[in-house]
Each structure stands twice: as C-alpha cells, then as structure tokens.
VEXDREN-2710 file (C-alpha; in Angstrom, 1 decimal):
% VEXDREN-2710
k/r/px/py/pz
1/MET/96.0/96.4/192.1
2/THR/96.8/93.9/194.9
3/HIS/95.4/94.0/198.3
4/PRO/96.5/91.2/200.6
5/ARG/93.5/91.5/202.8
6/ILE/91.0/91.3/199.9
7/GLU/90.2/88.2/197.9
8/ILE/88.1/87.4/194.9
9/ASP/87.0/83.8/194.6
10/SER/84.1/82.7/192.3
11/ASN/83.1/80.2/195.0
12/VAL/82.7/82.9/197.7
13/MET/79.9/85.5/197.5
14/LEU/79.6/84.9/193.7
15/GLY/83.1/86.3/193.2
16/LYS/82.6/89.7/194.9
17/PRO/85.6/91.1/196.6
18/VAL/85.6/90.1/200.3
19/ILE/87.8/90.3/203.3
20/ARG/90.2/87.4/203.0
21/GLY/89.0/84.4/205.0
22/SER/85.5/85.8/205.5
23/ARG/82.3/86.2/203.6
24/VAL/82.2/90.0/204.4
25/PRO/82.0/91.9/201.1
26/VAL/84.0/95.1/200.5
27/GLU/80.7/96.6/199.3
28/LEU/79.0/95.9/202.6
29/ILE/81.7/97.7/204.5
30/VAL/81.7/100.7/202.2
31/ARG/77.9/100.9/202.2
32/LYS/77.6/100.7/206.0
33/LEU/80.2/103.4/206.5
34/SER/78.4/105.6/203.9
35/GLU/75.2/105.1/205.9
36/GLY/76.9/106.5/209.0
37/ALA/78.0/103.3/210.7
38/THR/81.2/103.8/212.8
39/GLU/84.2/101.6/212.7
40/ALA/83.4/100.5/216.2
41/GLU/79.9/99.4/215.1
42/LEU/81.3/97.4/212.2
43/LEU/83.8/95.7/214.5
44/ASP/81.0/94.9/216.9
45/ALA/78.7/93.6/214.2
46/TYR/81.4/91.6/212.5
47/PRO/83.8/90.3/215.2
48/ARG/86.1/88.7/212.7
49/LEU/86.9/92.1/211.1
50/SER/89.8/94.2/212.2
51/THR/90.5/97.9/211.7
52/ASP/93.1/96.9/209.1
53/ASP/90.4/95.0/207.2
54/ILE/88.1/98.1/207.1
55/ARG/91.0/100.2/205.8
56/ALA/91.8/97.6/203.2
57/ALA/88.2/97.6/202.0
58/LEU/88.3/101.4/201.6
59/ALA/91.6/101.3/199.8
60/TYR/90.3/98.6/197.5
61/ALA/87.2/100.6/196.7
62/ALA/89.3/103.8/196.1
63/ASP/91.6/101.9/193.7
64/ALA/88.6/100.4/191.9
65/LEU/87.2/103.8/191.3
66/ALA/90.5/105.2/190.3
67/HIS/90.7/102.7/187.5
68/GLU/87.1/102.9/186.2
69/THR/86.4/104.0/182.7
70/ILE/84.9/107.4/182.3
71/HIS/82.4/107.9/179.5
72/LEU/81.9/111.5/178.3
73/SER/78.7/112.4/176.5
74/LYS/77.8/115.5/174.6
75/ALA/75.4/117.9/176.4
76/VAL/72.0/117.9/174.7
END
C-alpha cells in the first residue's frame, strides 16, 4: 500500500502517518472530517494542505481498514 503523499518516519510525529513534508497526521484529517469539518475549513486551518492531500489521507485510511485483521468471537 503506497501513497506518495503519505509518509511514515519514526522521527516525525512518533512514526504516525502524516502528509509528506508536514507534521499533519492522517488521523487528524480523518477525525476533523468525521466531526463535520469541511474541506475548506481544513485547508484554511492548515494552509500547507491541498485538496489532494486530504484525498490521500482518506485513501490511506480506507486502505488501512481494508487490510486490518478481523477477529470473530462466539456469541455468549
């Protein structure tokens, strides 16, 4: 799963996925959008972000979820 706009570097934000060349975590973008922030609000709050960065963060999050391990448990 490669995303050219996303980088993971143990020296940046403790290795969390961030927008390349920034300290803006993917998690922050997804969280803000889930709380109702608009793309325009994110771009205003984080001037170094672009629309393509926001889309890359969402694609990265979707890919991460698509590859997570699912654990099934028996109903009690």
